[in-house]
C-alpha positions as CSV (number, residue, x, y, z in Angstrom):
1,X,0.0,0.0,0.0
2,X,1.0,3.6,-0.5
3,X,0.5,6.2,2.3
4,X,0.9,10.0,2.0
5,X,0.9,12.7,4.6
6,X,-0.5,16.0,3.3
7,X,-2.5,19.1,4.5
8,X,-6.2,18.5,5.2
9,X,-8.7,19.5,2.5
10,X,-12.4,20.3,2.8
11,X,-13.4,17.1,1.2
12,X,-11.6,15.2,4.0
13,X,-13.9,16.4,6.7
14,X,-16.5,13.5,6.6
15,X,-13.8,10.9,6.9
16,X,-11.9,13.0,9.5
17,X,-15.1,13.1,11.6
18,X,-15.4,9.3,11.5
19,X,-11.7,8.9,12.4
20,X,-11.9,11.4,15.3
21,X,-14.9,9.6,16.8
22,X,-12.8,6.6,17.4
23,X,-10.9,8.6,20.1
24,X,-11.6,11.4,22.5
25,X,-9.0,14.1,21.8
26,X,-10.0,17.5,22.9
27,X,-7.9,19.3,20.3
28,X,-9.5,17.1,17.6
29,X,-13.1,16.3,18.6
30,X,-15.4,14.2,16.4
31,X,-17.6,17.1,15.7
32,X,-18.3,18.0,12.0
33,X,-18.7,21.8,12.7
34,X,-15.5,22.0,14.8
35,X,-13.5,20.0,12.3
36,X,-14.8,22.0,9.4
37,X,-13.6,25.2,11.2
38,X,-10.2,23.6,11.9
39,X,-9.9,22.6,8.3
40,X,-10.6,26.1,7.1
41,X,-8.2,27.5,9.7
42,X,-5.5,25.0,8.5
43,X,-6.0,26.0,4.9
44,X,-5.6,29.7,5.8
45,X,-2.5,28.9,7.8
46,X,-0.8,26.9,5.0
47,X,-1.7,29.9,2.7
48,X,0.1,32.3,5.0
49,X,-3.0,34.3,5.7
50,X,-2.9,34.1,9.6
51,X,-0.5,35.3,12.2
52,X,1.7,32.8,14.0
53,X,-0.5,33.0,17.1
54,X,-3.6,32.1,15.1
55,X,-2.0,29.4,12.8
56,X,-2.8,25.7,13.2
57,X,-1.6,23.2,10.6
58,X,-3.7,20.1,10.3
59,X,-2.3,17.1,8.4
60,X,-3.9,13.9,7.3
61,X,-2.5,10.5,6.5
62,X,-4.0,9.1,3.3
63,X,-4.2,5.5,2.1
64,X,-3.9,6.4,-1.6
65,X,-5.0,3.1,-3.0
66,X,-8.2,3.1,-0.9
67,X,-8.7,6.9,-1.0
68,X,-9.1,6.9,2.7
69,X,-8.0,9.3,5.5
70,X,-6.6,7.0,8.1
71,X,-4.6,9.3,10.4
72,X,-4.1,12.9,11.4
73,X,-1.6,15.2,13.2
74,X,-1.7,18.9,14.2
75,X,0.8,21.7,14.7
76,X,-0.2,24.8,16.7
77,X,2.4,27.4,15.6
78,X,2.2,29.3,19.0
79,X,0.5,28.0,22.1
80,X,0.4,30.8,24.6
81,X,-0.2,34.5,24.0
82,X,-1.5,37.6,25.9
83,X,-5.0,36.8,24.7
84,X,-4.9,33.0,25.4
85,X,-2.1,32.1,27.8
86,X,-0.6,28.7,28.0
87,X,-1.4,27.4,31.5
88,X,0.5,24.7,33.4
89,X,1.7,23.5,36.8
90,X,5.4,23.7,37.5
91,X,6.6,20.8,39.6
92,X,8.9,22.0,42.3
93,X,10.6,20.6,45.4
94,X,10.7,22.2,48.8
95,X,12.9,21.2,51.8
96,X,11.5,21.3,55.3
97,X,13.7,20.5,58.3
98,X,13.0,20.5,62.0
99,X,16.0,20.9,64.4
100,X,13.9,20.0,67.4
101,X,12.9,16.6,65.8
102,X,16.1,16.2,63.8
103,X,14.1,15.1,60.7
104,X,13.4,16.7,57.4
105,X,11.2,16.2,54.3
106,X,11.5,17.0,50.7
107,X,8.0,17.9,49.4
108,X,6.8,18.1,45.8
109,X,4.7,21.1,45.1
110,X,2.7,22.5,42.2
111,X,2.9,26.1,41.2
112,X,0.3,27.5,38.7
113,X,2.0,29.3,35.8
114,X,0.8,31.3,32.8
115,X,3.0,31.7,29.6
116,X,2.0,34.6,27.3
117,X,4.8,33.9,24.9
118,X,4.4,30.2,24.4
119,X,6.1,27.6,22.3
120,X,4.9,25.7,19.2
121,X,2.9,22.7,20.2
122,X,2.1,19.4,18.5
123,X,-1.0,17.3,19.1
124,X,-4.0,15.7,17.4
125,X,-2.1,12.5,16.6
126,X,-4.5,9.8,15.5
127,X,-4.2,6.5,13.4
128,X,-7.3,4.5,12.5
129,X,-7.6,1.4,14.8
130,X,-7.7,-0.8,11.7
131,X,-4.3,0.5,10.5
132,X,-2.3,0.2,13.7
133,X,0.5,-2.3,14.0
134,X,1.1,-2.2,10.3
135,X,4.8,-2.7,9.1
136,X,4.8,0.8,7.6
137,X,4.6,2.2,11.2
138,X,2.0,4.7,10.2
139,X,1.8,6.5,13.6
140,X,5.5,7.2,13.4
141,X,5.2,8.4,9.8
142,X,2.4,10.8,10.8
143,X,4.2,12.1,13.9
144,X,7.6,12.7,12.2
145,X,6.1,14.2,9.1
146,X,5.1,17.2,11.2
147,X,8.7,17.9,12.0
148,X,9.6,17.7,8.3
149,X,7.2,20.6,7.7
150,X,8.6,22.5,10.7
151,X,12.2,21.9,9.4
152,X,11.3,23.3,6.0
153,X,9.5,26.3,7.4
154,X,11.3,27.2,10.7
155,X,10.4,30.9,10.3
156,X,6.8,30.0,10.9
157,X,7.4,28.5,14.3
158,X,8.8,29.1,17.7
159,X,12.3,28.0,18.8
160,X,10.8,25.4,21.2
161,X,8.3,22.7,20.5
162,X,6.0,21.3,23.3
163,X,3.9,18.2,23.5
164,X,1.4,17.5,26.2
165,X,1.1,13.8,26.8
166,X,-2.0,12.0,28.0
167,X,-1.8,10.5,31.5
168,X,-3.7,7.4,32.7
169,X,-7.5,8.1,32.9
170,X,-10.3,6.0,34.4
171,X,-12.3,3.6,32.2
172,X,-15.1,6.3,31.8
173,X,-12.5,8.9,30.8
174,X,-12.2,10.8,34.1
175,X,-9.0,12.2,35.5
176,X,-8.2,11.3,39.1
177,X,-5.9,14.3,39.2
178,X,-8.7,16.7,38.2
179,X,-11.1,15.1,40.7
180,X,-8.6,15.7,43.5
181,X,-7.6,19.2,42.6
182,X,-9.3,21.1,39.7
183,X,-12.8,20.1,40.5
184,X,-12.5,21.3,44.1
185,X,-11.6,24.8,42.9
186,X,-14.0,25.1,39.9
187,X,-16.9,22.7,40.6
188,X,-16.7,21.5,37.0
189,X,-16.4,17.9,35.7
190,X,-13.1,17.1,33.9
191,X,-14.3,16.9,30.2
192,X,-16.4,20.1,30.6
193,X,-13.6,22.1,32.1
194,X,-11.0,20.9,29.6
195,X,-13.3,21.6,26.6
196,X,-14.1,25.1,28.0
197,X,-10.4,25.8,28.4
198,X,-9.9,25.5,24.6
199,X,-11.6,28.8,24.1
200,X,-11.9,30.4,27.6
201,X,-9.0,30.8,30.0
202,X,-10.4,33.4,32.6
203,X,-12.0,30.8,34.9
204,X,-8.6,29.1,35.3
205,X,-6.8,32.3,36.3
206,X,-9.6,33.3,38.6
207,X,-10.3,30.1,40.4
208,X,-7.0,28.2,40.6
209,X,-4.9,29.0,43.7
210,X,-1.9,31.2,43.4
211,X,-0.1,29.6,46.3
212,X,1.9,26.4,46.0
213,X,0.0,23.2,46.3
214,X,1.6,20.4,48.4
215,X,1.2,17.0,46.7
216,X,1.1,15.2,50.0
217,X,-2.3,16.8,50.7
218,X,-3.8,15.3,47.5
219,X,-5.4,11.9,47.1
220,X,-3.1,9.0,46.6
221,X,-4.8,8.1,43.3
222,X,-4.1,11.7,42.0
223,X,-0.5,11.6,43.1
224,X,0.0,8.2,41.4
225,X,-1.0,9.4,37.9
226,X,0.6,12.9,38.0
227,X,3.4,13.2,35.5
228,X,2.8,9.6,34.2
229,X,1.9,8.6,30.7
230,X,-1.0,6.4,29.8
231,X,-0.4,3.0,28.3
232,X,-1.8,4.0,24.9
233,X,0.5,7.1,24.9
234,X,3.8,5.3,25.7
235,X,4.7,4.7,22.1
236,X,4.4,8.4,21.4
237,X,6.5,9.1,24.5
238,X,9.3,6.7,23.4
239,X,9.3,8.2,19.9
240,X,9.6,11.8,21.3
241,X,12.4,10.8,23.6
242,X,14.3,9.1,20.7
243,X,14.3,12.4,18.7
244,X,15.4,14.8,21.5
245,X,12.3,15.6,23.6
246,X,12.5,15.4,27.4
247,X,10.2,15.9,30.4
248,X,10.4,19.5,31.6
249,X,9.0,19.2,35.1
250,X,5.6,20.6,34.0
251,X,2.2,19.0,34.0
252,X,-1.2,19.8,32.6
253,X,-3.4,21.7,35.1
254,X,-6.4,19.5,34.2
255,X,-5.2,15.9,34.1
256,X,-1.7,16.1,35.4
257,X,-0.2,14.7,32.1
258,X,3.5,15.4,31.6
259,X,4.8,18.1,29.2
260,X,7.7,17.1,26.9
261,X,9.7,19.7,25.0
262,X,12.8,20.3,22.8
263,X,14.6,23.1,21.1
264,X,13.4,23.2,17.5
265,X,16.9,23.1,16.1
266,X,17.8,20.1,18.2
267,X,14.9,17.8,17.1
268,X,16.6,15.1,15.2
269,X,14.3,14.9,12.1
270,X,15.0,18.7,11.7
271,X,18.7,18.6,12.7
272,X,19.4,15.7,10.4
273,X,17.3,16.8,7.5
274,X,19.0,17.3,4.2
275,X,18.0,19.2,1.1
276,X,18.8,17.1,-2.0
277,X,18.1,16.9,-5.7
278,X,16.0,14.2,-7.1
279,X,17.9,12.1,-9.6
280,X,17.8,8.7,-11.4
281,X,20.9,6.5,-11.2
282,X,21.3,3.8,-13.8
283,X,22.3,1.3,-11.1
284,X,20.1,2.5,-8.2
285,X,20.0,0.3,-5.1
286,X,17.3,1.3,-2.7
287,X,18.8,-0.1,0.5
288,X,18.1,2.9,2.9
289,X,14.8,4.1,4.3
290,X,13.8,7.7,5.2
291,X,11.0,10.2,5.1
292,X,11.0,12.3,2.0
293,X,8.9,15.4,1.2
294,X,8.6,17.9,-1.5
295,X,9.8,21.5,-0.9
296,X,6.9,22.9,-2.8
297,X,4.1,24.9,-1.1
298,X,1.9,21.9,-1.6
299,X,3.5,19.8,1.1
300,X,3.6,16.0,0.7
301,X,5.6,13.5,2.7
302,X,6.0,9.7,2.6
303,X,8.3,6.9,3.7
304,X,10.7,5.9,0.9
305,X,13.5,3.5,0.1
306,X,16.3,5.5,-1.5
307,X,19.8,5.6,-2.9
308,X,21.8,8.8,-2.0
309,X,25.0,9.9,-3.7
310,X,26.4,13.2,-2.3
311,X,23.6,15.8,-2.8
312,X,21.5,13.7,-5.1
313,X,18.9,11.1,-4.2
314,X,17.0,8.4,-6.3
315,X,13.7,6.8,-5.3
316,X,11.4,4.3,-7.0
317,X,9.0,5.4,-9.7
318,X,6.1,4.6,-7.4
319,X,7.4,6.9,-4.7
320,X,7.9,9.7,-7.2
321,X,4.3,9.2,-8.4
322,X,3.1,9.2,-4.8
323,X,4.8,12.5,-4.1
324,X,4.1,13.9,-7.6
325,X,7.8,14.8,-8.1
326,X,9.9,15.4,-11.2
327,X,13.5,14.6,-11.7
328,X,15.7,17.6,-10.8
329,X,13.4,18.8,-8.1
330,X,14.6,19.8,-4.6
331,X,13.4,17.5,-1.8
332,X,13.9,17.2,1.9
333,X,15.1,13.9,3.4
334,X,15.3,12.9,7.1
335,X,16.1,9.5,8.8
336,X,13.2,7.3,9.9
337,X,15.1,5.3,12.5
338,X,16.8,6.8,15.6
339,X,19.0,5.0,18.2
340,X,17.2,4.3,21.5
341,X,19.2,3.1,24.5
342,X,22.0,1.6,22.3
343,X,19.5,0.0,19.9
344,X,17.8,1.1,16.8
345,X,14.1,1.9,17.3
346,X,12.1,0.0,14.8
């Protein structure tokens, strides 16, 4: 099969709605009106008609042979501004020592923070349940392709990229962290509060405490999930770690999920990306694999087998057709496999 990552189009919306309804992502809900609005916003962003603060780039993964949208991924060019701050809890440690008792404690605390000059953020990563565990590693293709676009257009993005990872939730989708903390200050259920926060931030600033919160005063269940990653999110965590992301001692104020970040220039698909010229060698041997994308405004990206010789690259005719490329065109190539703990991640 052939798979292609490209910007979303209006005609993708019905399939995107069906895809999003398999999951419960707040930044990509299975609502036709919301996804239609996000698609239009994405089209305006790719066309350069919005400011960085407004821009959101929505990508889809297409099964070309079946003409099906089977995945998605999102880039928010800037998450955090004067109008809509980026809110989070900073995880800190405080030392307390009693000379009378001769004992001391190191306490973890949470300090509510607002960032009005925030980073670029990635999210909205979905792969159709029927297409998971395929040998083409479609989730990885979808995830890394976003960094290919950032690498080609670094002037459109911040110098730091953030990813908010999903923590363990209950079977009915509740957050133990929120039940123990946020609900007590707002009176709102988890999903309602998180959905409201996508467009309204005032209630967070007004109702959340300004003072440090001691974790030892929270429920044990809430403490056990804070900063952890849910089982279904661990592959995404491992992939991010393999390309340069790390935990930054920050958690989401709603569900306690950990925040991972990296300097844009240090993210390996960007750092190791190469601009090459598409060629055709008489004795091509396609022994290497990598992500390849066009450098046109019409962004397209796919996993290819290739033969590279200095600043030229040859790929199969089928891959050229998938990307709609002509010989002599400039392309952008980045590795698909990265070392992880002394081994290749596959």
